[in-house]
C-alpha positions as CSV (number, residue, x, y, z in Angstrom):
1,M,-36.5,-19.6,26.6
2,S,-37.8,-17.1,29.1
3,S,-40.5,-17.7,31.7
4,T,-43.6,-15.6,32.2
5,P,-44.3,-14.0,35.6
6,S,-45.9,-16.6,37.9
7,T,-47.3,-16.9,41.3
8,P,-44.6,-19.1,42.9
9,E,-44.6,-21.0,46.1
10,V,-41.9,-21.5,48.7
11,H,-42.1,-24.6,50.7
12,S,-39.9,-25.5,53.7
13,H,-39.5,-28.2,56.1
14,G,-37.6,-28.9,59.4
15,A,-37.5,-32.5,60.5
16,G,-36.1,-33.7,63.8
17,V,-36.7,-34.3,67.5
18,N,-37.0,-30.8,68.9
19,A,-40.8,-30.2,69.0
20,H,-40.4,-26.6,70.2
21,A,-38.0,-25.7,67.4
22,K,-40.2,-27.4,64.9
23,A,-43.2,-25.4,66.2
24,L,-41.2,-22.2,65.8
25,I,-40.3,-23.1,62.2
26,D,-43.9,-24.1,61.3
27,H,-45.4,-20.9,62.6
28,G,-42.8,-18.4,61.4
29,S,-42.1,-18.0,57.7
30,A,-40.6,-16.0,55.0
31,P,-43.0,-13.8,53.0
32,D,-45.4,-15.8,50.8
33,N,-44.3,-19.2,52.1
34,T,-46.6,-22.1,51.9
35,R,-46.1,-24.8,54.5
36,S,-46.8,-28.3,53.2
37,E,-45.4,-31.7,52.8
38,A,-44.4,-31.0,49.2
39,P,-40.9,-32.2,48.3
40,V,-38.1,-29.8,49.4
41,G,-34.4,-29.7,49.2
42,V,-31.5,-29.6,46.7
43,T,-32.6,-32.4,44.5
44,V,-36.0,-30.8,43.6
45,P,-34.4,-28.8,40.7
46,K,-33.5,-31.0,37.7
47,G,-29.9,-32.1,37.2
48,F,-28.6,-32.4,40.7
49,R,-27.6,-35.6,42.6
50,V,-26.6,-36.0,46.2
51,A,-25.5,-38.6,48.7
52,S,-24.7,-38.9,52.4
53,T,-22.8,-41.4,54.5
54,R,-21.5,-42.3,58.0
55,A,-17.8,-41.9,57.7
56,G,-17.1,-42.1,61.4
57,I,-16.1,-38.5,61.9
58,K,-18.9,-37.8,64.4
59,P,-18.4,-39.6,67.8
60,S,-22.2,-40.3,67.7
61,G,-21.9,-42.4,64.6
62,N,-24.5,-40.3,62.9
63,P,-24.2,-39.4,59.1
64,D,-21.4,-37.0,58.7
65,M,-20.5,-36.5,55.0
66,A,-22.4,-35.4,52.0
67,L,-21.7,-34.8,48.3
68,L,-23.7,-32.5,46.1
69,V,-23.1,-32.9,42.3
70,N,-24.3,-30.6,39.4
71,D,-24.8,-32.7,36.3
72,G,-25.1,-29.6,34.0
73,P,-25.4,-28.6,31.3
74,D,-24.3,-25.4,32.9
75,F,-22.0,-25.1,35.9
76,H,-22.5,-21.5,37.1
77,A,-21.8,-20.9,40.8
78,A,-21.7,-18.2,43.3
79,A,-20.4,-18.2,46.9
80,M,-20.2,-16.1,50.0
81,F,-17.9,-16.7,53.0
82,T,-17.3,-15.8,56.6
83,R,-15.7,-12.4,57.3
84,N,-13.8,-13.8,60.2
85,K,-10.1,-13.2,59.7
86,V,-9.3,-16.7,61.0
87,T,-10.7,-18.9,58.2
88,A,-10.8,-22.7,58.0
89,S,-8.7,-24.6,55.4
90,P,-11.8,-25.6,53.4
91,V,-12.9,-21.9,53.2
92,R,-9.5,-20.8,51.9
93,Y,-9.5,-23.7,49.4
94,T,-12.9,-22.9,48.1
95,Q,-12.3,-19.1,48.0
96,K,-9.1,-19.7,46.0
97,H,-11.0,-21.6,43.3
98,N,-14.2,-19.6,43.3
99,D,-14.2,-18.5,39.7
100,G,-17.9,-18.8,39.0
101,Q,-17.9,-22.5,38.3
102,F,-18.3,-25.4,40.7
103,K,-19.4,-28.9,39.6
104,A,-19.7,-30.4,43.1
105,V,-19.5,-29.7,46.8
106,I,-18.0,-32.2,49.3
107,V,-19.0,-31.6,52.9
108,N,-18.0,-33.1,56.2
109,A,-19.6,-32.5,59.6
110,G,-18.1,-33.2,63.1
111,N,-14.7,-31.5,62.4
112,A,-14.2,-28.0,61.2
113,N,-10.7,-28.5,59.8
114,A,-9.9,-25.1,61.2
115,C,-6.7,-23.9,62.8
116,N,-4.8,-27.0,61.6
117,G,-2.0,-25.2,59.8
118,A,-0.5,-26.7,56.6
119,Q,-1.9,-30.1,57.4
120,G,-5.4,-28.7,57.4
121,D,-4.8,-27.0,54.0
122,S,-3.4,-30.3,52.6
123,D,-6.4,-32.2,53.9
124,A,-8.9,-29.8,52.3
125,A,-7.1,-30.1,49.0
126,Q,-7.0,-33.8,49.3
127,M,-10.8,-33.9,49.8
128,A,-11.2,-31.9,46.6
129,T,-8.7,-34.0,44.6
130,E,-10.2,-37.4,45.7
131,T,-13.7,-36.2,44.9
132,A,-12.6,-34.8,41.6
133,E,-10.9,-38.0,40.5
134,A,-13.9,-40.1,41.4
135,L,-16.2,-37.8,39.4
136,D,-13.7,-37.3,36.5
137,V,-13.5,-33.5,36.9
138,E,-10.8,-31.1,37.9
139,P,-10.1,-30.4,41.6
140,E,-10.6,-26.7,40.9
141,N,-14.2,-27.5,40.2
142,I,-14.9,-28.9,43.7
143,A,-15.9,-26.8,46.6
144,V,-15.0,-28.1,50.1
145,C,-16.9,-27.4,53.3
146,S,-16.4,-28.6,56.8
147,T,-18.2,-27.9,60.1
148,G,-17.7,-29.0,63.6
149,L,-15.1,-28.7,66.4
150,I,-12.1,-26.4,65.7
151,G,-8.5,-27.5,66.2
152,D,-8.7,-31.3,65.6
153,L,-7.2,-32.9,62.4
154,L,-9.5,-34.6,60.1
155,P,-9.4,-38.5,60.2
156,M,-8.4,-38.6,56.5
157,A,-8.6,-42.4,56.2
158,K,-12.3,-42.2,57.2
159,V,-12.8,-39.2,54.9
160,S,-11.3,-40.9,51.9
161,K,-13.5,-44.0,52.4
162,G,-16.5,-41.7,52.9
163,I,-15.8,-40.0,49.5
164,T,-15.8,-43.4,47.8
165,D,-19.1,-44.3,49.4
166,L,-20.7,-41.0,48.5
167,V,-19.7,-41.2,44.8
168,G,-21.1,-44.7,44.6
169,N,-24.5,-43.7,46.1
170,L,-25.4,-40.5,44.3
171,S,-29.1,-40.1,43.7
172,A,-31.6,-37.4,42.5
173,E,-34.3,-38.7,44.8
174,V,-35.8,-36.3,47.4
175,A,-34.9,-38.8,50.1
176,A,-31.3,-38.5,49.2
177,G,-31.6,-34.7,49.7
178,Q,-33.1,-35.3,53.2
179,G,-30.2,-37.6,54.0
180,A,-27.7,-35.0,53.0
181,A,-29.5,-32.3,55.1
182,E,-29.1,-34.6,58.1
183,A,-25.5,-35.4,57.4
184,I,-24.3,-31.8,57.5
185,M,-25.9,-31.2,60.9
186,T,-23.7,-30.6,64.1
187,T,-25.7,-29.4,67.1
188,D,-28.7,-28.9,64.9
189,L,-31.8,-30.6,66.1
190,V,-33.8,-30.3,62.9
191,T,-32.9,-30.3,59.2
192,K,-33.3,-27.1,57.2
193,Q,-34.6,-27.3,53.7
194,S,-36.6,-25.2,51.3
195,V,-37.8,-25.1,47.7
196,Y,-39.1,-22.4,45.4
197,H,-41.2,-23.2,42.3
198,G,-41.2,-20.8,39.4
199,D,-42.8,-21.2,36.0
200,G,-40.9,-24.3,34.7
201,W,-37.9,-23.8,37.0
202,S,-37.1,-24.2,40.7
203,I,-34.6,-23.5,43.5
204,G,-33.8,-26.0,46.2
205,A,-31.8,-25.5,49.4
206,M,-30.5,-27.1,52.5
207,G,-28.6,-25.6,55.4
208,K,-27.2,-26.1,58.9
209,G,-26.2,-24.0,61.8
210,V,-27.6,-23.3,65.3
211,G,-24.7,-21.8,67.3
212,M,-21.9,-19.2,66.9
213,M,-24.5,-17.1,65.0
214,A,-23.6,-13.5,64.3
215,P,-23.3,-11.2,61.3
216,S,-20.8,-12.2,58.7
217,L,-23.3,-14.8,57.5
218,A,-23.9,-16.7,60.8
219,T,-22.3,-20.0,61.6
220,M,-23.7,-22.1,58.9
221,L,-23.4,-24.0,55.7
222,V,-26.1,-23.3,53.1
223,F,-26.3,-24.9,49.6
224,L,-28.7,-23.7,47.0
225,T,-29.4,-25.4,43.6
226,T,-31.4,-24.1,40.7
227,D,-32.2,-25.5,37.2
228,A,-32.9,-22.0,35.9
229,K,-31.0,-21.0,32.8
230,L,-28.7,-18.1,33.7
231,S,-26.7,-16.1,31.2
232,S,-23.7,-16.0,33.5
233,A,-22.4,-16.6,37.0
234,T,-22.6,-12.9,37.5
235,I,-26.3,-13.0,38.0
236,A,-26.0,-15.8,40.5
237,Q,-23.4,-13.8,42.5
238,Q,-25.5,-10.7,42.4
239,A,-28.6,-12.6,43.6
240,L,-26.7,-14.4,46.3
241,G,-24.8,-11.4,47.5
242,G,-27.9,-9.3,47.8
243,A,-29.8,-12.1,49.6
244,T,-27.2,-12.8,52.2
245,A,-26.9,-9.1,53.1
246,T,-30.5,-9.0,54.3
247,T,-31.0,-12.6,55.5
248,F,-28.0,-14.6,56.8
249,D,-26.1,-11.5,57.7
250,C,-28.9,-10.3,59.9
251,I,-29.0,-13.3,62.2
252,D,-27.3,-12.6,65.5
253,V,-28.0,-15.3,68.1
254,D,-24.9,-15.0,70.3
255,G,-22.4,-12.5,68.7
256,S,-19.9,-15.2,67.8
257,T,-18.7,-15.6,64.2
258,S,-17.5,-18.8,62.7
259,T,-14.3,-19.7,60.8
260,N,-16.3,-21.9,58.3
261,D,-19.4,-20.0,57.1
262,T,-20.1,-20.8,53.5
263,V,-23.1,-20.3,51.2
264,I,-22.9,-21.7,47.7
265,L,-25.4,-21.4,44.8
266,M,-25.1,-23.7,41.8
267,A,-27.1,-23.1,38.6
268,N,-27.2,-25.7,35.8
269,G,-29.9,-24.5,33.3
270,A,-31.4,-28.0,33.1
271,S,-34.9,-26.6,32.9
272,G,-34.1,-24.6,29.8
273,V,-36.1,-21.8,31.3
274,T,-34.5,-18.3,31.8
275,P,-36.5,-16.5,34.5
276,D,-36.9,-12.8,34.6
277,E,-33.8,-11.4,36.4
278,E,-35.8,-9.5,39.0
279,E,-37.9,-12.6,39.7
280,F,-34.8,-14.8,40.1
281,I,-33.2,-12.4,42.5
282,A,-36.4,-12.1,44.5
283,A,-36.7,-15.9,44.6
284,I,-33.2,-16.4,45.8
285,H,-33.9,-13.9,48.6
286,Q,-37.1,-15.7,49.6
287,V,-35.3,-19.1,49.8
288,C,-32.4,-17.6,51.8
289,L,-34.9,-15.9,54.2
290,D,-36.7,-19.1,54.7
291,I,-33.6,-21.0,55.5
292,A,-32.5,-18.1,57.8
293,M,-35.7,-18.3,59.7
294,Q,-35.3,-22.1,60.2
295,L,-31.7,-21.5,61.4
296,Q,-33.0,-19.0,63.9
297,A,-35.8,-21.2,65.1
298,D,-33.4,-24.1,65.8
299,A,-30.7,-21.9,67.5
300,E,-29.1,-23.6,70.4
301,G,-31.3,-23.5,73.5
302,V,-33.9,-21.2,71.8
303,T,-37.3,-20.8,73.5
304,K,-38.0,-17.3,72.0
305,R,-37.5,-16.0,68.5
306,V,-36.9,-12.3,68.6
307,T,-37.2,-9.9,65.7
308,I,-35.5,-6.5,66.3
309,T,-36.5,-3.7,63.9
310,V,-34.8,-0.3,64.2
311,T,-36.2,2.7,62.5
312,G,-35.4,6.5,62.6
313,A,-31.7,5.9,62.2
314,A,-29.3,8.1,60.2
315,S,-28.9,5.3,57.7
316,D,-29.8,1.7,57.1
317,A,-26.3,0.6,58.1
318,E,-26.6,2.5,61.4
319,A,-30.0,0.9,62.0
320,K,-28.6,-2.5,61.5
321,E,-25.7,-1.8,63.8
322,A,-28.1,-0.6,66.5
323,A,-30.2,-3.7,66.2
324,R,-27.1,-5.9,66.4
325,V,-26.0,-4.2,69.6
326,V,-29.4,-4.9,71.2
327,G,-29.6,-8.4,69.9
328,R,-26.2,-9.3,71.5
329,D,-27.0,-7.8,74.9
330,N,-27.2,-10.6,77.5
331,L,-29.5,-8.8,79.9
332,F,-31.9,-8.1,77.1
333,K,-31.8,-11.7,76.0
334,C,-32.4,-12.9,79.5
335,A,-35.4,-10.7,79.7
336,M,-36.7,-12.2,76.6
337,F,-36.2,-15.7,78.1
338,G,-38.2,-14.7,81.1
339,S,-41.0,-13.0,79.0
340,D,-40.2,-9.8,80.8
341,P,-41.2,-6.6,79.0
342,N,-38.2,-4.8,80.5
343,W,-37.9,-1.9,78.1
344,G,-35.1,-0.3,80.2
345,R,-32.8,-3.1,79.1
346,V,-33.5,-2.2,75.4
347,L,-32.9,1.5,76.0
348,A,-29.7,0.8,77.9
349,A,-28.4,-1.5,75.2
350,V,-29.2,0.6,72.2
351,G,-27.6,3.6,74.0
352,M,-24.3,1.8,73.6
353,A,-24.6,1.5,69.9
354,P,-21.9,3.5,68.0
355,V,-24.6,5.3,65.9
356,D,-26.3,8.7,66.0
357,M,-29.6,9.0,67.9
358,D,-31.6,11.4,69.9
359,P,-31.3,10.0,73.5
360,G,-34.4,11.8,74.6
361,A,-36.6,10.8,71.7
362,I,-36.3,7.0,71.5
363,T,-39.4,4.9,71.2
364,V,-39.6,1.2,72.0
365,S,-42.5,-1.2,71.3
366,F,-43.0,-4.9,72.1
367,N,-45.3,-6.7,69.7
368,G,-46.6,-3.4,68.4
369,Q,-47.5,-1.9,71.8
370,P,-45.4,1.1,72.9
371,V,-43.6,0.6,76.2
372,C,-41.3,3.6,76.0
373,V,-42.1,6.9,74.3
374,N,-39.5,9.7,74.1
375,S,-37.2,7.6,76.3
376,T,-39.8,7.4,79.1
377,G,-42.0,4.5,80.1
378,A,-45.5,4.3,78.6
379,P,-48.7,3.4,80.5
380,G,-49.2,-0.4,80.7
381,A,-45.6,-1.1,79.7
382,R,-45.0,-3.7,82.4
383,E,-48.2,-5.6,81.5
384,V,-47.3,-6.4,77.9
385,D,-47.6,-10.2,77.3
386,L,-44.4,-11.7,75.9
387,S,-45.3,-15.3,76.7
388,G,-45.5,-16.3,73.1
389,A,-42.7,-17.9,71.1
390,D,-42.3,-14.9,68.8
391,I,-41.4,-11.4,70.1
392,A,-41.2,-8.3,67.9
393,V,-39.1,-5.4,69.3
394,Q,-39.4,-2.1,67.5
395,I,-37.0,0.7,68.3
396,D,-37.1,4.2,66.8
397,L,-34.0,6.4,67.2
398,G,-35.8,9.6,66.3
399,I,-33.4,11.2,63.8
400,G,-33.7,9.8,60.3
401,E,-35.1,7.4,57.8
402,G,-32.7,4.5,58.2
403,T,-34.2,1.1,59.0
404,A,-33.1,-2.5,59.4
405,T,-34.1,-5.8,61.0
406,V,-32.0,-8.3,62.9
407,W,-33.2,-11.7,64.1
408,T,-32.0,-13.0,67.4
409,T,-33.1,-15.3,70.3
410,D,-33.3,-15.5,74.0
411,L,-30.6,-16.7,76.3
412,S,-31.7,-19.9,78.0
413,H,-30.3,-22.4,80.5
414,S,-30.1,-24.9,77.6
415,Y,-27.8,-22.6,75.6
416,V,-25.2,-22.5,78.4
417,E,-25.5,-26.3,78.9
418,I,-25.0,-27.1,75.2
419,N,-22.0,-24.8,74.8
420,S,-20.3,-25.7,78.1
421,A,-20.1,-29.3,77.0
422,Y,-19.6,-28.9,73.2
423,S,-16.0,-30.3,73.0
424,S,-16.7,-33.2,75.2
């Protein structure tokens, strides 16, 4: 049956030890979000089970494997992957078998299984095969995802035992979803989960990723589940592709792009409700945006969440490119860390963007207050207060109607400390 238009709610939750990141998440939301303690995550939609375990992959001993299973009756799936030319073995395996149908996703954290040659490819295939055998499905119906340090072989004995443990502990409880969201974390400090409630159907999501964030999705794994009844996987792919283009692909924390980025959407039709196609596409976008904002808020070393909106460009694509250039500029990011309304750094950065602009007609605003008009400083520009956790930067290039938004962060001492010690 089809659903009637409703007034849906999106709920999200980030749980962890970083109070500052949690505060950023709680006070910055996707449109129409409602923050509450309502159940969130991949098990909220009907017909999905999940499990997590401590396989011993992470040196910390924290949970490091998760399994997400679609119990049907439908098995529609869509996926998006990194555009990095150097792809990890699990990405290649999952891309190869991405034919619009996945019945389960097996995930490990603590080891990327990237740049490991033929052995890495064999290990990714083995993860799929062992999971498939335990679930009595075909290996081609299993998606494989890994995240963590590049260049180390997976400890396959531990992984194999982990798969056995996961299959034996599958659950549809919300707590199981929370456990899985914790297990996929690497340098994340909080879990990232969301849920959308339509009229008789829902979408759940979990994600991870706080470093190596740049367009081409951002370094992350994101899994979405829905019990909506879809006519085909084509609708799922259309919805996911459109959503990633304006959410995950617009996060640019540090200009680095991962080998392992993967976003997967699974739809099982368990609700029996077929939503309006436009509503479904909009709902997927809302959930992706909510997870993207949580990823940004928990970015490595973040103290400021910065939204860069470029207008007046020749096209939307050029606007996005200009925003990315500014978002990657280290001097600009340092100014944001210091709450310094240094509009000159914005102008200098955007001037290096490979896009058309009128160099004498650029306008820059911080939090809605003009600080540079026609490429010249505005009165009171140095007194703009940027002490809050959220900073909005608006840049008008003065030549067209193109517009785009990119989300970035400041560059803090903590970011350097975290990444200088990552492999140790």
